[in-house]
C-alpha positions in Angstrom: -24.8 30.1 26.0 -24.0 33.7 25.2 -28.1 35.2 24.6 -28.2 37.3 21.6 -24.7 37.0 20.8 -23.2 33.5 20.8 -25.8 31.2 18.5 -25.1 28.0 16.9 -25.8 27.1 13.9 -26.7 23.4 13.0 -24.7 23.3 9.5 -22.5 20.8 8.6 -18.8 22.2 8.0 -17.3 20.6 4.3 -13.6 20.7 3.8 -13.2 21.9 0.3 -10.1 23.5 -1.8 -8.5 27.2 -1.5 -11.1 29.6 -4.2 -11.2 32.8 -6.0 -9.1 34.9 -7.7 -6.6 34.2 -5.1 -4.3 36.2 -2.5 -3.9 40.1 -2.7 -1.7 41.7 -0.3 -2.2 45.5 -0.2 0.0 47.6 2.4 -0.5 51.2 2.8 2.8 53.2 3.1 4.9 52.4 6.8 5.0 53.9 9.7 7.9 52.6 11.3 11.4 53.7 11.0 12.7 50.7 10.3 14.2 49.6 6.7 12.2 47.7 4.5 15.2 45.6 3.2 15.9 42.4 5.3 18.0 39.2 4.8 18.1 35.8 4.9 20.8 33.0 5.6 20.7 29.4 4.2 22.3 27.9 7.7 20.2 27.9 10.5 21.2 26.2 13.6 21.1 27.3 16.9 20.7 25.5 20.4 17.7 26.6 22.9 18.0 25.5 26.5 14.8 24.6 27.8 13.7 26.6 30.6 10.2 25.4 31.8 9.8 21.6 32.4 6.4 21.3 33.7 5.2 17.8 33.2 2.8 17.2 30.3 -1.0 16.3 30.8 -2.1 13.4 29.5 -4.2 12.5 26.8 -2.2 14.0 23.9 -4.5 13.2 21.4 -8.0 13.3 20.9 -11.1 13.1 18.4 -12.4 16.5 17.2 -16.0 18.0 17.3 -16.7 21.0 15.3 -19.7 24.1 16.1 -20.6 26.8 13.5 -21.0 29.7 15.6 -22.0 32.9 14.4 -20.8 35.9 16.8 -22.4 39.3 16.4 -20.8 41.8 17.0 -22.5 45.2 18.5 -22.3 48.5 16.8 -20.0 51.3 18.0 -22.2 54.0 19.5 -23.4 56.4 18.1 -21.5 59.9 18.3 -24.4 61.8 18.4 -26.8 59.9 21.1 -23.9 57.1 22.6 -26.2 54.2 21.9 -25.8 51.4 19.3 -29.2 51.3 18.2 -29.6 47.5 19.1 -28.8 46.3 15.9 -25.1 44.0 14.8 -23.2 45.2 12.2 -20.5 42.7 11.8 -21.5 39.4 11.7 -18.8 36.6 12.0 -19.1 33.4 11.3 -16.5 31.1 13.7 -16.3 27.9 13.3 -15.0 25.7 16.1 -12.8 22.8 16.4 -12.4 21.0 20.0 -11.5 18.1 21.7 -14.4 15.7 21.9 -14.9 11.8 23.0 -13.5 9.1 20.2 -10.9 7.9 18.7 -8.3 10.3 17.3 -7.7 10.7 14.1 -11.8 9.6 12.9 -13.5 12.0 10.8 -15.0 15.6 12.7 -18.2 15.4 14.1 -20.4 18.8 13.9 -22.2 19.3 17.4 -20.1 16.6 19.5 -20.1 17.0 22.8 -17.4 18.5 24.3 -14.5 16.7 26.1 -13.6 18.4 29.4 -11.8 15.5 31.1 -8.3 16.6 29.9 -9.4 20.2 30.1 -9.6 23.6 30.3 -7.4 23.3 27.2 -5.4 26.2 25.3 -7.3 28.5 23.0 -6.1 29.3 19.4 -7.6 32.1 17.5 -6.8 31.7 13.4 -7.0 34.1 10.8 -7.8 33.1 7.0 -5.7 34.8 4.5 -7.9 37.3 2.3 -9.7 35.2 -0.4 -9.8 32.5 1.3 -12.1 30.3 3.3 -11.5 28.7 6.3 -12.2 25.5 4.8 -9.3 25.7 2.5 -7.1 25.7 6.1 -8.9 22.7 7.9 -6.6 20.1 7.6 -4.1 22.3 9.7 -7.0 23.5 12.2 -7.9 19.9 12.8 -4.2 18.6 13.3 -4.0 21.4 16.6 -7.5 21.0 17.8 -6.3 16.5 17.2 -3.4 17.6 19.6 -5.7 19.2 22.3 -6.6 22.7 21.6 -9.4 24.6 21.1 -9.2 26.3 17.6 -12.4 29.3 16.8 -11.5 30.5 13.5 -13.6 33.4 12.5 -14.5 34.3 8.8 -14.0 38.6 9.1 -16.1 40.7 6.8 -14.2 41.4 3.4 -12.2 38.0 3.7 -13.8 35.5 1.3 -16.7 36.3 -1.5 -19.4 34.2 0.1 -22.7 35.1 1.2 -23.0 37.1 3.0 -19.7 38.6 2.9 -17.9 40.4 -0.4 -14.7 40.6 -0.8 -13.2 44.3 0.5 -9.1 43.8 1.3 -9.1 47.2 2.7 -11.8 46.3 5.8 -8.7 44.8 7.6 -8.0 47.3 9.8 -11.2 46.1 11.2 -10.3 43.0 11.7 -8.3 43.4 14.9 -11.4 44.8 16.7 -13.4 42.0 15.3 -10.6 39.5 17.1 -11.2 41.4 20.2 -14.5 40.7 20.2 -14.2 37.4 19.3 -11.9 36.7 22.6 -14.2 38.5 25.0 -17.5 36.7 24.2 -15.8 33.3 24.0 -13.9 33.9 27.3 -16.9 35.3 28.7 -18.7 31.7 27.7 -16.2 29.7 29.4 -15.4 31.2 32.2 -19.5 31.5 33.0 -22.2 29.1 32.3 -22.7 28.7 29.3 -22.3 25.8 26.7 -19.0 26.4 26.4 -18.2 26.7 30.3 -15.1 25.5 31.4 -13.8 24.3 27.6 -10.5 26.2 27.4 -8.3 28.3 30.2 -8.6 32.2 29.3 -4.9 32.4 30.6 -3.6 29.6 27.8 -4.3 32.0 24.3 -2.6 32.3 21.1 -3.4 34.0 17.7 -2.5 32.2 14.4 -2.8 33.8 11.3 -1.7 33.5 7.6 -1.3 35.9 4.7 -3.5 38.9 5.7 -4.7 37.1 8.8 -1.3 37.0 9.9 -0.6 40.8 9.7 -3.9 40.5 11.7 -2.4 38.1 14.3 0.5 40.5 14.8 -1.0 43.5 15.5 -2.8 42.4 18.3 0.5 40.2 19.6 3.1 43.0 18.7 1.1 46.5 17.4 0.8 49.4 19.9 -2.6 49.8 18.1 -4.4 46.9 18.9 -2.4 44.8 21.7 -4.2 42.2 23.5 -2.9 41.3 26.6 -4.7 37.8 26.9 -2.6 36.8 24.2 0.6 34.7 25.3 2.2 33.8 22.1 1.6 34.2 18.5 2.2 32.1 15.1 2.3 34.5 11.9 2.3 32.3 8.8 3.5 34.0 5.8 2.5 37.0 7.5 4.1 41.1 7.7 3.8 44.3 9.4 0.6 46.4 8.3 1.4 50.0 8.8 -2.5 51.1 7.6 -3.5 49.6 11.7 -1.7 52.8 13.3 0.3 52.3 16.1 3.8 51.2 16.2 5.4 47.4 16.6 7.0 46.3 19.7 7.1 49.5 21.3 5.3 48.1 24.3 7.6 44.4 23.8 6.2 41.4 22.0 4.7 37.5 22.9 7.1 34.9 22.1 6.7 34.8 18.1 6.9 31.8 15.6 7.2 33.4 11.9 6.9 30.7 9.1 7.4 31.3 5.6 8.0 29.8 2.0 11.3 30.8 0.4 9.2 30.5 -3.2 6.5 32.9 -2.2 5.6 35.6 -4.7 2.8 36.9 -2.5 4.2 37.9 1.0 7.8 37.9 -0.3 10.3 36.5 2.6 11.6 39.8 3.0 8.4 40.8 4.9 8.3 38.3 7.1 12.4 38.7 7.9 11.0 41.9 8.5 8.7 41.4 11.2 11.2 38.4 12.6 14.0 40.8 13.0 12.5 43.7 14.4 11.0 41.5 17.3 12.4 40.7 21.1 13.6 36.9 21.7 11.9 34.8 22.2 11.8 34.7 18.6 11.7 31.9 16.0 11.8 31.6 12.1 11.1 28.7 9.9 12.2 28.6 6.2 10.0 26.1 4.2 12.2 25.7 1.6 11.2 26.2 -2.4 7.5 26.8 -0.6 4.9 29.3 -2.2 2.3 31.2 -0.2 -0.6 28.8 0.4 0.5 25.3 -0.4 2.1 24.8 3.6 -0.8 25.4 5.0 -3.6 24.2 3.2 -2.3 21.2 0.9 -0.8 17.6 2.4 2.3 17.1 2.5 5.8 17.4 3.9 5.8 21.1 4.3 1.9 20.9 6.1 3.2 18.2 8.3 6.2 20.2 9.5 4.0 23.5 10.0 1.6 21.7 12.0 4.5 19.7 14.2 6.0 23.3 14.8 3.1 25.0 15.6 2.1 22.0 18.0 5.4 22.2 19.5 5.9 25.9 20.0 2.5 25.9 21.9 3.0 23.7 23.8 6.1 25.1 24.6 4.7 28.7 25.5 0.8 27.9 26.6 1.6 24.2 28.8 5.2 24.9 29.6 6.0 21.6 27.9 10.1 21.7 27.7 11.6 19.6 25.3 10.5 19.1 21.3 10.6 22.0 20.3 13.6 23.1 22.0 15.2 19.5 19.9 13.6 21.2 16.6 15.7 24.5 17.1 18.6 22.8 18.5 18.4 20.3 15.2 17.9 23.4 12.6 14.5 21.8 11.4 14.7 19.2 8.5 17.0 20.1 5.7 14.8 19.2 3.1 11.6 20.3 4.2 12.5 23.5 6.6 15.1 25.3 8.3 14.6 26.8 12.2 16.7 29.5 13.7 16.2 31.8 16.9 19.2 34.1 16.0 18.8 37.3 16.7 18.9 38.9 13.4 18.6 37.2 9.7 21.8 37.3 7.3 22.6 36.2 3.7 20.8 37.0 0.7 19.0 40.1 0.8 15.2 40.5 0.1 12.9 43.2 0.0 9.6 44.1 1.3 7.3 46.0 -0.5 5.6 49.2 1.4 
């Protein structure tokens, strides 16, 4: 347990649908020199040769436990005194999902004991979209935890109009720092003698995020302003490059990227995902979710949601656990033609699309 920082709140997590006025995308003027015109292709098939063949660990499916943590991020030091005054200025409620004992597929149990037998497990830090509660993504996050990942999903200040937060999308510039604090706090606990001791492997960490949360995840994975060296892979779900963070993208390289995008998304235009994909170095993969809008592939049950879950799990099995096989077959097959297509081509090509500044 992390004294004064990590507090267990005994509150049951309730699954609710997406609420509020809906996501809004605010993008300051771009600072990189890349063109804003991006292109997509209707045929995305390319084979990938597996390069890593570490045997899979067993079991591969788990019951899921849930805990609600409150992480208090200390204030930044005063320029005048060099001290913080000891008062937290950013409160980060964080849902933690993890493998527990029991039959896979049963309802999550709040406060259930940690199953460390097959651990330590990889960690995914998930960042939600603007004006969307973490609970809106619960089905997707549960699928990841059931597959043997620890999932930490914070609610950043300003991202959801619930107590104690007010909506403020401009606060996104602080979220990479919040994510870094969350990772360092959880890592200190899992590598020490705290309540999460031995739960996750600090060398197997990924970030994932949707919409604005995808912007935050890309920033800590590939923007010189905010890169975190502990991150080994990133999943960008309908996200984009956000110049408001400062810095430049990919100048120091990038971790492996999985980019997913609904072809009918009118909030995060397909060109925004295409732009970040085209500029990124390999290894990178683009999943085109055919006919899908901004939120349903990530928040509503159905074939697209099932495909996203399978793609994320296979991708992270490859790049965090070194389990070769399922992901290469998915890429080689080009995805499911009636649900999604997937490519690892160096550049996307086809009908021109546009990403607003």
